[in-house]
C-alpha positions in Angstrom: -62.3 16.9 -7.3 -59.2 19.0 -7.9 -56.6 16.7 -6.4 -54.2 17.5 -9.2 -53.9 21.0 -7.8 -52.8 19.8 -4.4 -49.1 19.5 -3.8 -48.2 15.9 -3.6 -46.0 14.8 -0.7 -42.5 13.9 -1.9 -40.2 11.4 -0.4 -37.3 13.2 1.3 -34.0 12.2 -0.3 -30.7 13.5 1.0 -28.3 13.9 -1.9 -25.2 13.6 0.3 -26.5 10.3 1.7 -27.1 9.0 -1.8 -23.5 9.5 -2.8 -21.7 7.9 0.1 -19.9 4.6 -0.3 -20.8 2.9 2.9 -22.8 -0.2 3.7 -25.4 2.1 5.4 -29.0 3.0 4.4 -29.7 6.7 3.8 -31.4 6.8 7.2 -28.4 5.3 8.9 -26.0 7.7 7.1 -28.0 10.6 8.4 -27.9 9.1 11.9 -24.1 8.8 11.7 -23.8 12.3 10.3 -25.4 13.5 13.6 -23.6 11.3 16.0 -20.0 11.0 14.7 -19.0 14.6 15.4 -19.6 13.8 19.1 -16.9 11.1 19.1 -13.2 11.9 19.5 -10.9 11.4 16.5 -9.7 8.0 17.7 -13.2 6.6 18.1 -14.2 8.0 14.7 -11.3 6.3 13.1 -12.3 3.0 14.6 -15.9 3.4 13.3 -14.6 4.2 9.8 -12.3 1.2 9.8 -15.1 -1.1 11.1 -17.4 0.2 8.3 -14.7 -0.4 5.7 -14.1 -3.9 6.9 -17.8 -4.7 7.1 -18.9 -7.3 4.5 -22.6 -8.0 4.6 -26.0 -6.7 3.7 -26.9 -3.0 3.8 -27.2 -1.8 7.4 -30.7 -0.5 7.9 -31.0 -0.5 11.7 -28.9 0.0 14.8 -29.2 -3.7 15.6 -27.5 -4.6 12.3 -24.4 -2.5 13.2 -21.2 -4.4 14.0 -20.7 -4.9 17.8 -17.6 -2.7 17.8 -19.6 0.3 16.4 -22.5 -0.2 18.8 -20.1 -0.3 21.7 -18.2 2.9 20.6 -21.4 4.8 19.9 -23.0 3.5 23.1 -26.1 2.2 21.3 
């Protein structure tokens, strides 16, 4: 009866992920934010270059990542 008093669940939005200029979905940006610090600087640079060179639809899953990135991140 008093549903308007209940707190409505809100979709979690990460502001930092919203303002990145990558071909990744918000979920994938958050995944990369967790995984990239574990790579050394040379591997991170290769991942960044591969993302910059990527020309395709938005990446929403690990299977959609370029082969080079999957190999580097051991996915």
